[in-house]
C-alpha positions as a Markdown table, in Angstrom:
| # | Residue | x | y | z |
|---|---|---|---|---|
| 1 | Met | -0.1 | 0.2 | 0.0 |
| 2 | Tyr | 1.0 | 3.6 | -0.9 |
| 3 | Asn | 2.0 | 5.8 | 2.1 |
| 4 | Ile | 1.4 | 9.3 | 1.1 |
| 5 | Leu | 3.3 | 11.1 | 3.8 |
| 6 | Glu | 6.6 | 8.5 | 2.6 |
| 7 | Gly | 6.0 | 9.2 | -0.9 |
| 8 | Ile | 6.1 | 13.3 | -0.1 |
| 9 | Lys | 8.9 | 13.1 | 2.0 |
| 10 | Arg | 10.4 | 11.1 | -1.4 |
| 11 | Glu | 9.8 | 13.7 | -3.6 |
| 12 | Leu | 10.8 | 16.5 | -1.5 |
| 13 | Ser | 14.1 | 15.2 | -1.2 |
| 14 | Asp | 14.4 | 14.4 | -5.0 |
| 15 | Thr | 13.2 | 17.9 | -5.6 |
| 16 | Cys | 15.7 | 19.6 | -3.1 |
| 17 | Gly | 18.7 | 18.1 | -4.8 |
| 18 | Arg | 18.0 | 19.0 | -7.6 |
| 19 | Leu | 17.3 | 22.6 | -6.7 |
| 20 | Leu | 20.4 | 22.7 | -4.9 |
| 21 | Leu | 22.2 | 22.1 | -8.2 |
| 22 | Lys | 20.8 | 24.7 | -9.9 |
| 23 | Asn | 21.5 | 27.3 | -6.7 |
| 24 | Glu | 17.9 | 28.5 | -7.4 |
| 25 | Pro | 16.0 | 31.4 | -5.3 |
| 26 | Asp | 13.5 | 30.9 | -2.6 |
| 27 | Asn | 10.6 | 31.3 | -5.2 |
| 28 | Val | 11.5 | 28.7 | -7.5 |
| 29 | Trp | 11.7 | 26.7 | -4.3 |
| 30 | Thr | 8.4 | 27.5 | -3.5 |
| 31 | Lys | 7.0 | 26.6 | -6.9 |
| 32 | Glu | 8.7 | 23.5 | -7.1 |
| 33 | Ile | 8.2 | 22.2 | -4.2 |
| 34 | Leu | 4.0 | 22.7 | -4.4 |
| 35 | Ser | 3.9 | 22.2 | -7.9 |
| 36 | Lys | 5.4 | 18.4 | -7.0 |
| 37 | Leu | 2.5 | 18.2 | -4.0 |
| 38 | Val | -0.2 | 18.9 | -6.7 |
| 39 | Glu | 1.7 | 16.4 | -8.6 |
| 40 | Ile | 0.9 | 13.6 | -6.8 |
| 41 | Gly | -2.7 | 14.8 | -5.8 |
| 42 | Asn | -3.3 | 15.0 | -8.9 |
| 43 | Gln | -1.9 | 11.2 | -9.8 |
| 44 | His | -4.3 | 10.1 | -6.7 |
| 45 | Lys | -7.2 | 11.5 | -8.2 |
| 46 | Tyr | -7.8 | 14.6 | -6.1 |
| 47 | Val | -9.1 | 18.0 | -7.1 |
| 48 | Thr | -5.9 | 20.2 | -6.3 |
| 49 | Cys | -5.8 | 23.5 | -5.6 |
| 50 | Ala | -2.4 | 25.6 | -6.0 |
| 51 | Ser | -1.3 | 28.6 | -7.4 |
| 52 | Val | 0.8 | 26.5 | -10.1 |
| 53 | Lys | 0.4 | 25.6 | -13.4 |
| 54 | Asn | -0.5 | 21.8 | -13.1 |
| 55 | Ala | -3.0 | 22.2 | -10.0 |
| 56 | Thr | -6.8 | 21.7 | -11.2 |
| 57 | Asn | -8.0 | 25.2 | -9.6 |
| 58 | Gly | -6.5 | 27.9 | -8.4 |
| 59 | Glu | -5.4 | 28.4 | -4.9 |
| 60 | Trp | -7.8 | 27.8 | -2.3 |
| 61 | Met | -7.3 | 29.1 | 1.5 |
| 62 | Tyr | -4.3 | 26.9 | 1.5 |
| 63 | Asp | -1.0 | 27.0 | -0.5 |
| 64 | Val | -2.0 | 23.4 | -1.7 |
| 65 | Ser | -5.3 | 21.8 | -1.3 |
| 66 | Trp | -6.3 | 18.1 | -2.4 |
| 67 | Leu | -10.4 | 17.9 | -2.5 |
| 68 | Lys | -12.6 | 15.4 | -2.8 |
| 69 | Tyr | -16.0 | 15.8 | -4.6 |
| 70 | Ser | -19.0 | 13.3 | -4.4 |
| 71 | Ser | -19.2 | 12.2 | -7.7 |
| 72 | Gln | -22.9 | 12.2 | -8.2 |
| 73 | Ser | -23.9 | 15.9 | -6.7 |
| 74 | Gln | -20.1 | 17.8 | -7.0 |
| 75 | Ile | -20.6 | 18.6 | -3.3 |
| 76 | Leu | -17.0 | 18.8 | -1.5 |
| 77 | Glu | -16.9 | 15.1 | 0.3 |
| 78 | Ser | -13.8 | 16.0 | 2.3 |
| 79 | Val | -10.2 | 18.1 | 2.3 |
| 80 | Glu | -7.4 | 15.2 | 1.7 |
| 81 | Leu | -4.4 | 17.1 | 2.2 |
| 82 | Val | -3.5 | 21.0 | 3.2 |
| 83 | Ala | 0.4 | 22.3 | 2.7 |
| 84 | Glu | 1.7 | 25.3 | 3.6 |
| 85 | Ser | 5.4 | 26.8 | 2.8 |
| 86 | Glu | 7.4 | 29.3 | 4.2 |
| 87 | Trp | 10.7 | 30.5 | 4.3 |
| 88 | Gly | 10.2 | 33.1 | 6.5 |
| 89 | Asn | 11.1 | 33.8 | 10.0 |
| 90 | Glu | 9.6 | 32.0 | 12.9 |
| 91 | Gln | 6.4 | 33.8 | 13.5 |
| 92 | Arg | 5.3 | 33.6 | 9.5 |
| 93 | Ile | 5.7 | 30.2 | 9.9 |
| 94 | Met | 3.4 | 30.0 | 13.3 |
| 95 | Glu | 0.9 | 32.0 | 11.6 |
| 96 | Asp | 1.1 | 30.0 | 8.4 |
| 97 | Tyr | 0.9 | 26.4 | 10.6 |
| 98 | Glu | -2.5 | 27.9 | 12.6 |
| 99 | Lys | -4.1 | 27.6 | 9.5 |
| 100 | Leu | -2.7 | 24.0 | 9.4 |
| 101 | Ile | -4.5 | 22.9 | 12.6 |
| 102 | Gln | -7.6 | 24.3 | 12.2 |
| 103 | Ser | -8.4 | 22.4 | 8.9 |
| 104 | Lys | -10.2 | 19.1 | 9.3 |
| 105 | Ala | -7.5 | 17.3 | 6.2 |
| 106 | Lys | -6.8 | 14.2 | 7.1 |
| 107 | Tyr | -2.8 | 15.5 | 6.1 |
| 108 | Lys | -1.4 | 18.7 | 7.2 |
| 109 | Ile | 1.6 | 19.6 | 5.8 |
| 110 | Met | 4.3 | 22.8 | 6.5 |
| 111 | Ile | 7.2 | 23.1 | 4.7 |
| 112 | Met | 9.7 | 25.7 | 6.4 |
| 113 | Gln | 13.3 | 26.6 | 6.1 |
| 114 | Cys | 15.2 | 26.5 | 9.2 |
| 115 | Lys | 18.5 | 27.8 | 10.4 |
| 116 | Gly | 19.8 | 24.7 | 11.6 |
| 117 | Leu | 19.0 | 21.1 | 13.5 |
| 118 | Asn | 18.7 | 23.4 | 16.6 |
| 119 | His | 16.1 | 25.7 | 15.3 |
| 120 | Phe | 14.0 | 23.1 | 13.6 |
| 121 | Glu | 14.0 | 21.6 | 16.9 |
| 122 | Ile | 12.9 | 24.3 | 18.7 |
| 123 | Ile | 10.2 | 24.8 | 16.1 |
| 124 | Arg | 9.0 | 21.5 | 16.0 |
| 125 | Ile | 8.2 | 21.4 | 19.8 |
| 126 | Lys | 6.1 | 24.7 | 19.4 |
| 127 | Leu | 4.1 | 23.5 | 16.6 |
| 128 | Lys | 3.7 | 20.0 | 17.8 |
| 129 | Glu | 2.6 | 21.5 | 20.9 |
| 130 | Ser | 0.2 | 23.8 | 19.3 |
| 131 | Ala | -1.4 | 20.6 | 17.2 |
| 132 | Cys | -1.6 | 18.7 | 20.4 |
| 133 | Leu | -3.6 | 21.4 | 22.5 |
| 134 | Phe | -5.7 | 22.1 | 19.3 |
| 135 | Arg | -9.0 | 20.2 | 19.2 |
| 136 | Gly | -9.7 | 19.5 | 15.6 |
| 137 | Val | -10.9 | 15.9 | 13.9 |
| 138 | Thr | -10.4 | 12.5 | 15.9 |
| 139 | Glu | -7.2 | 11.7 | 14.0 |
| 140 | Glu | -4.6 | 14.2 | 12.1 |
| 141 | Ser | -1.6 | 13.1 | 10.3 |
| 142 | Tyr | 1.4 | 15.9 | 10.3 |
| 143 | Leu | 4.5 | 16.1 | 8.8 |
| 144 | Leu | 6.8 | 19.0 | 9.1 |
| 145 | Ala | 9.3 | 19.2 | 6.4 |
| 146 | Ala | 12.2 | 21.7 | 7.5 |
| 147 | Phe | 14.8 | 22.8 | 4.9 |
| 148 | Ile | 18.7 | 23.1 | 6.2 |
| 149 | Lys | 21.2 | 23.4 | 4.5 |
| 150 | Asp | 21.5 | 21.1 | 1.7 |
| 151 | Lys | 18.5 | 19.0 | 2.7 |
| 152 | Phe | 14.9 | 18.3 | 3.9 |
| 153 | Tyr | 14.9 | 17.1 | 8.0 |
| 154 | Tyr | 11.3 | 15.5 | 8.4 |
| 155 | Asp | 8.6 | 15.0 | 11.6 |
| 156 | Glu | 5.8 | 12.8 | 11.4 |
| 157 | Phe | 3.5 | 12.5 | 13.9 |
| 158 | Ile | -0.3 | 11.9 | 14.5 |
| 159 | Val | -2.5 | 13.4 | 16.9 |
| 160 | Val | -5.8 | 11.6 | 18.1 |
């Protein structure tokens, strides 16, 4: 069985390696990463929303959203995944993350850039605490992906 979060981590790492070779600026990283998330959503037959060319629709509430509509009435049935990306400071990361925790999406992805492993550890603890304190759906899966120097570091957790 295909694991969505493992697939996303693999694609993020591959994208990171490719972009590092080209020494691309942050805005190119953002577009490439969002495009890759949309591509995965499209492969799984979700309606994808983002401000990149390969998305089904434009951005909808989050940087990336995967939506599922009922086949008969075309009414929104579920939000499978939402993602935010922030290459800025800790306050902006927290603000974007707060959008994620209130979502009823099964998968919530926060993509960020950190100054080092210690910085990632500090932010990771704050983000996990925030997710645990907020009471949303019964079970939520989170993936934190922090770009540090030349690769992504990940933390994955479930809040029940």
